[in-house]
N, C-alpha and C positions, 0 to 999 in steps of 0.2 A: 504493500500500499504506499502511495506517495505520502510524504510529509512535506508540505510546502512552506518555505519562508518567502513571503511576498513583501518586497521592499517598496513601500508607497512613496508618494510625492506628487503624482498628477491625479486629477479627478477620476480618471478612469481606473485607477488602482482601487478605489473604494467600491466601484461597480464589480470588480473581480473579487474583492474581499467578502462581498455580500453573498457570493456563491460558495464560500469555503466553510467547511465544518469545523468543529472544536479541536480537531488534531492539527490544524494548520495555524500559522502565525502570521499576522499582518504587522509589519514593522514600520514605525513612523519616526522621523527625526525629532518630532516634537514642535515644529513650526506649524501654527494653525490649530484648528479645533480637532480634537480627538474623538472619533465616533464612539458611541457607547451602546449601539443597538446591533452589534455583530455577533454572530454565533462563533466565529473563529477567535482565537486568542489576539490580543493587541499588545504590542510592545513599543514603548516609546523611548528613544534615546539612541546614542551611537554605539559602536562596537570597538573603537580603538584601532581603526584601520583594517586592512585586509586580513592580518593575522588574527585580530580579535574576532572578526567576523567568521573566520574559518573555525576558530575554537568553538564559537556558539553553534555553528553548524554541526560539529562533531558532538558537542555535549547534548544537543536537542534532537539528534538523529534525523536531521533534515536530509531529504533525498532529492529535492529540486528547489533551486533558487530562482525566483522570478523578479527580475528587475523592472519595476514600473515607476521609476523615479523621473524627475524632470529632465527634459533633453539637455538642459544646461548643467546638470549635476554630474559633470564628467568624472570628478574624483570618486564619487560614490559608485558609479558604474564601473570604474576601473577596479575599485576594491571588490566589488561583487564578482567580476569576472576572475580576478586573481584567487579569491577565497574559494570559488568553485573549483578552480584548477588544483588548489592545495588539498582539497578534500576529496576530489575525485567525483563530484556530482555534476550533473548538467546545469547550466545557466541559460535561462531564457530571458528575453527582454521585450517589453512593449515599447516600441519606438514610434512616436507620433510622426506622421508625415509633416514636413515643413510647409508653411504657407508659401504660395507662389504668387508673385506680383501679377496683377491684372491690368487690363487696359485702363489707362488714366492714373495708374500709381506712379508715384516719384519716390522710389526706395533707394536708399544709399547705405550700403553695408559698411559697417565699421568693425574692426578687429578687437578693439579693447577701449578702455576708458580714455586713455590719452588720445587716441584717434577720434573718439567721439567728441571730446571737448573742443578739439580743433575744428571739427566739422560743424559744431554748434555756434561758432563764433558770430556768424552773421544774423542769428535769430535773437529774439527778445523774450518770447513766451514759451518755453519748451514744456512739454508734458512728458514726465518720465514714468514708465510703466515697466521698470526693471526689477522691482522688489525693493529691498532695503539698501542696495549698494550706494545710491547717491547720498544717503544720510552721512556717509563717511566724508563727503566733500562739500558740505554746506558752507564751510568757511572759504571756499574757493569760487563761490558764485560771482561771475563778472558783474560789474556795476551796472551794465545796461540790461541785465536779464533778471527776470523773476520766474522762479521755477515752481511748477506744480508737480508734486510727487505723489503717486498713487501706490499704496502698498496694502498688504492684508490687514494691517492694524494701523492705528494712528500713533505717530511718533512726533516728538517736538520738532518744529521747523525753526525758522528765524524770520527776520523782517523781510527777506527776499525769497522765502520758500514756504509754501503751504503744503503740508502733508495730509493727504486724504486717505482714510482707512476704508477700504471697500473690498468686497469679495464677488467675483463673478458667479453666475453669468450676468453680463451686462447687456442692457437693452439699447437698440440703435438710437432711440429717441433720447434716452438719458446721456448717451455718449455725445450726441450732437449738442445737447444742452451744455455739457461740460466744456466742449470745445469753444462754443460761442460765448459762454459766460466768462471764461478764463482767457479768451482771445488767444487761443493756442496757435502758434504759427509753425511748430514742428513737433512731431511725435517721436519718442524714443521707445523701442520695444525690442524684446527678445523674440525670436521667431519660434514661439512655443508650439504653434500649430493647433492651439486650443480653440474649439468652437465657441467656448464660453467668453473668450476675450477678443474674438475676431471683429466684433462691431466697431471697435475703435479704428480699424483699418478701412472699414467701409466709409466712416465719416471723414477720415483723412482723404480718401479718394474723392469724395463729394465736394469737399472744400478746397481741394488742390493743396493740402498741407503735406510737405515732405515727411518721410518717415526714415529715421535712422535705425537701421536693423542691426542689432548685435549678432555677429556671425556665430553660427552654431559650432560648438566644439566637436572634435572627433571622438566618438565614443568607442569603448573597448568592444572587441569582437566577442560574440557569444554563440552558443550552440544553435539557438533558434531565435529569430526575430519575428515579431508580429506587429501589425500596423493598426489593428482594432481589437477591442474587448472581446468581440464575438469570436474572433479567431483564436484568442487565448483560451477562452472558456471551452471552445470545441476541442482544442488540443488537450486540455486538462481532463476532459471527460473521457478521453480514449484511454483503455487500460495500458 
């Protein structure tokens, strides 16, 4: 019988967790709300790198590691693949397809924070949807810019940055109102591929607002990759 360790991080992971019985473990880093209505076990917290994860796999008798973390969680995905190799169990991964630019989009890919800040120089009212990373740079905001930063939770901003705590899914009309109310002239986003946060791209296209897209990291190779929850569940149901 399989004993699955599901590494969560994206919305789809919860959908998979809801299909798992009490012998399986759903693992969360601890960021965001922890579900309390699951049949499977829930574990919150880190492992201490690949070696710590490997030891947990051995201690718990895990036979399949399923990586459903965020497309930008490259270190966690690397640790998962390494731990699976160390323990001799298969590692599967749910990998969301990336968003693709559409007609009318003005996307500009950037590799890292330094490249992003240079690209943002001509703009005045950026909207950051990168999570918490911009919070580390609030004292570096150029005098001509006012930042709007959206994260899962509210954090302190300053006189030139407002932090909005909000969780998707986001509605098109609400995103449109946000852009207009804050006079957003550039959007900064990871290419998460999530349908829950895609409306911001639709609004940017409508308004002709450029989008700075943080380049996706290269993720570790695994035994099997899936692009949808249904494909994962179908594979798990097979003996």
